[in-house]
C-alpha positions in Angstrom: -47.1 70.3 114.5 -49.4 73.3 115.2 -48.2 76.4 116.9 -49.8 77.0 120.3 -50.6 80.5 121.5 -51.9 80.8 125.0 -53.5 84.0 126.3 -54.6 85.0 129.8 -54.8 88.2 131.8 -53.0 86.3 134.6 -49.3 85.7 134.0 -48.9 82.9 136.4 -51.9 81.0 134.9 -50.8 81.2 131.3 -47.1 80.5 132.2 -48.0 77.3 134.1 -50.2 76.0 131.2 -47.7 77.0 128.5 -44.8 75.4 130.3 -46.7 72.2 131.1 -47.7 71.9 127.4 -44.2 72.7 126.2 -42.8 70.0 128.5 -45.3 67.4 127.2 -44.5 68.3 123.6 -40.7 68.6 124.2 -40.6 72.0 122.6 -39.6 75.6 123.5 -41.8 77.9 125.5 -41.7 81.6 124.7 -43.3 84.4 126.7 -44.6 87.9 126.2 -42.0 89.0 128.7 -39.1 87.7 126.6 -40.5 89.5 123.6 -40.8 92.7 125.5 -37.1 92.4 126.5 -36.1 91.8 122.9 -38.2 94.7 121.7 -36.7 97.1 124.3 -33.2 96.0 123.3 -34.2 96.9 119.7 -35.0 100.5 120.9 -38.8 100.2 121.1 -40.0 101.9 124.3 -42.6 99.3 125.3 -42.7 100.3 129.0 -43.2 103.9 128.2 -45.8 103.1 125.6 -47.9 101.0 128.1 -47.7 103.7 130.7 -48.8 106.5 128.3 -51.7 104.4 126.9 -53.0 103.4 130.3 -52.7 106.8 131.9 -54.1 108.4 128.7 -51.6 111.2 129.0 -51.2 111.6 125.2 -53.6 111.3 122.2 -53.3 107.8 120.9 -52.6 109.1 117.4 -49.2 110.3 118.6 -48.3 106.8 119.7 -49.0 105.2 116.3 -45.3 104.9 115.3 -44.3 103.1 118.5 -47.4 100.9 118.3 -46.7 99.9 114.7 -43.0 99.1 115.5 -43.9 97.0 118.5 -46.6 95.0 116.7 -44.3 94.5 113.7 -41.3 93.5 115.8 -43.2 90.9 117.9 -45.1 89.5 115.0 -42.0 89.0 113.0 -40.1 87.4 116.0 -42.9 85.0 116.8 -43.3 84.0 113.1 -39.6 83.5 112.7 -39.4 81.3 115.8 -42.5 79.3 114.8 -41.1 78.6 111.3 -38.1 76.9 112.8 -40.1 74.2 114.7 -42.5 73.4 117.5 -43.1 76.2 120.0 -45.6 77.4 122.6 -46.0 81.1 123.0 -47.9 82.8 125.9 -49.0 86.3 126.6 -51.8 88.7 127.5 -53.2 89.4 124.1 -51.0 87.2 121.9 -53.9 85.2 120.4 -54.5 88.4 118.3 -51.1 88.3 116.6 -51.2 85.5 114.1 -54.6 85.8 112.6 -55.7 83.8 109.6 -53.0 81.0 109.9 -54.8 77.7 110.2 -52.1 75.8 112.0 -52.0 78.3 114.9 -54.2 77.1 117.9 -55.3 80.1 119.9 -56.1 79.2 123.5 -57.8 81.4 126.1 -57.3 80.7 129.8 -59.6 81.9 132.5 -57.7 81.8 135.8 -59.1 80.3 139.0 -60.4 83.4 140.8 -59.8 82.3 144.3 -56.3 81.2 143.6 -55.5 84.5 141.8 -56.9 86.6 144.7 -54.9 84.7 147.3 -51.7 85.1 145.1 -52.2 88.9 144.9 -53.0 89.1 148.6 -49.8 87.3 149.5 -47.6 89.1 146.9 -48.8 92.6 147.6 -49.8 92.3 151.2 -53.5 93.3 150.5 -56.7 92.3 152.1 -59.4 90.5 150.2 -61.3 93.6 149.0 -58.2 95.5 148.0 -56.9 92.5 146.1 -60.2 92.1 144.2 -60.1 95.8 143.3 -56.5 95.5 142.2 -57.3 92.6 139.9 -60.4 94.5 138.5 -58.3 97.5 137.6 -55.5 95.3 136.2 -57.9 93.4 133.9 -59.4 96.7 132.8 -55.9 98.1 131.9 -55.1 94.9 129.9 -58.4 95.2 128.0 -57.6 98.9 127.3 -54.2 97.8 126.0 -55.8 95.2 123.7 -58.1 97.9 122.3 -55.2 100.2 121.6 -52.9 97.6 120.2 -55.4 95.4 118.3 -58.7 97.2 118.3 -60.2 94.1 119.9 -62.0 93.1 123.1 -60.4 90.3 125.1 -63.8 88.9 126.0 -64.7 88.1 122.3 -64.8 84.3 122.1 -64.5 84.4 118.4 -60.8 85.2 118.6 -60.1 81.9 120.3 -60.2 78.3 119.1 -60.9 77.2 122.6 -61.1 78.5 126.1 -60.3 76.7 129.4 -61.8 77.7 132.7 -59.2 76.6 135.3 -61.8 76.7 138.0 -63.1 73.6 136.4 -60.1 71.8 134.9 -56.5 71.4 136.1 -53.4 72.7 134.3 -52.2 69.2 133.7 -55.6 68.1 132.2 -55.8 71.2 130.0 -52.2 70.6 128.7 -53.0 66.9 128.0 -56.1 67.8 126.1 -54.1 70.4 124.0 -51.5 67.7 123.2 -54.3 65.6 121.7 -55.0 68.3 119.2 -51.7 67.8 117.5 -53.1 64.8 115.7 -56.2 66.5 114.3 -56.1 67.3 110.6 -57.8 70.7 111.3 -54.6 72.2 112.8 -51.9 70.6 110.7 -49.6 72.9 108.7 -50.4 73.0 105.0 -48.6 74.6 102.1 -51.1 77.4 102.2 -50.8 78.0 106.0 -47.0 77.8 105.9 -47.0 80.3 103.0 -49.3 82.6 105.0 -46.9 82.5 108.0 -44.0 83.3 105.7 -45.9 86.2 104.2 -46.8 87.6 107.6 -43.2 87.3 108.7 -42.0 89.1 105.5 -44.5 91.9 105.9 -43.9 92.4 109.6 -40.1 92.3 109.1 -40.4 95.0 106.4 -42.6 97.2 108.6 -40.1 96.7 111.5 -37.1 97.8 109.3 -39.0 100.8 107.9 -40.0 101.8 111.4 -36.3 101.9 112.5 -35.4 104.4 109.8 -36.2 108.0 110.5 -36.7 108.6 106.8 -39.5 106.1 106.5 -40.8 105.8 110.1 -43.6 108.3 109.7 -44.8 107.0 106.3 
């Protein structure tokens, strides 16, 4: 079965679609938040890295080591889990992780704007205008993070296999459509795509291990 990767700037939106799809497929659902917890446990200061990048308090060149470790760790972890069987992974920029692997389906999700605004208003106690400004700044920060981490723009449609606008389609309809893709030959694992996944895992695992060792971390 293909590996599904679902990306959206809105956590609630991507989580709902990923969990609905995983339930339909009877497989595990992994999140960016789980990967961050595992990376932090491995000694990668993800939270500090994000703050420094978004506040632009240090030259980005100085953050290269932590960036490389984080990317290598998450890529290796997702590849390892995907190689064990069916999985749906969701995050903010995760569609940029497993490039060049044909049995990975990269899905972009545009959240329903009104629903997102109301959720922010309720959660943070903001009025309409302040909630809209909060979302604008959050999306800008996430795009800056994507630029730093992957050198990419989240608005580039070429990085997705498909994009759903949830203002026009429900989560259940979107997840049902994605299920139907499992039968298409275009996204079936092949010996070449499985080998590409294994090679990506090996390379990322090696970079992760080198980054943990002070003797090789800066090389």
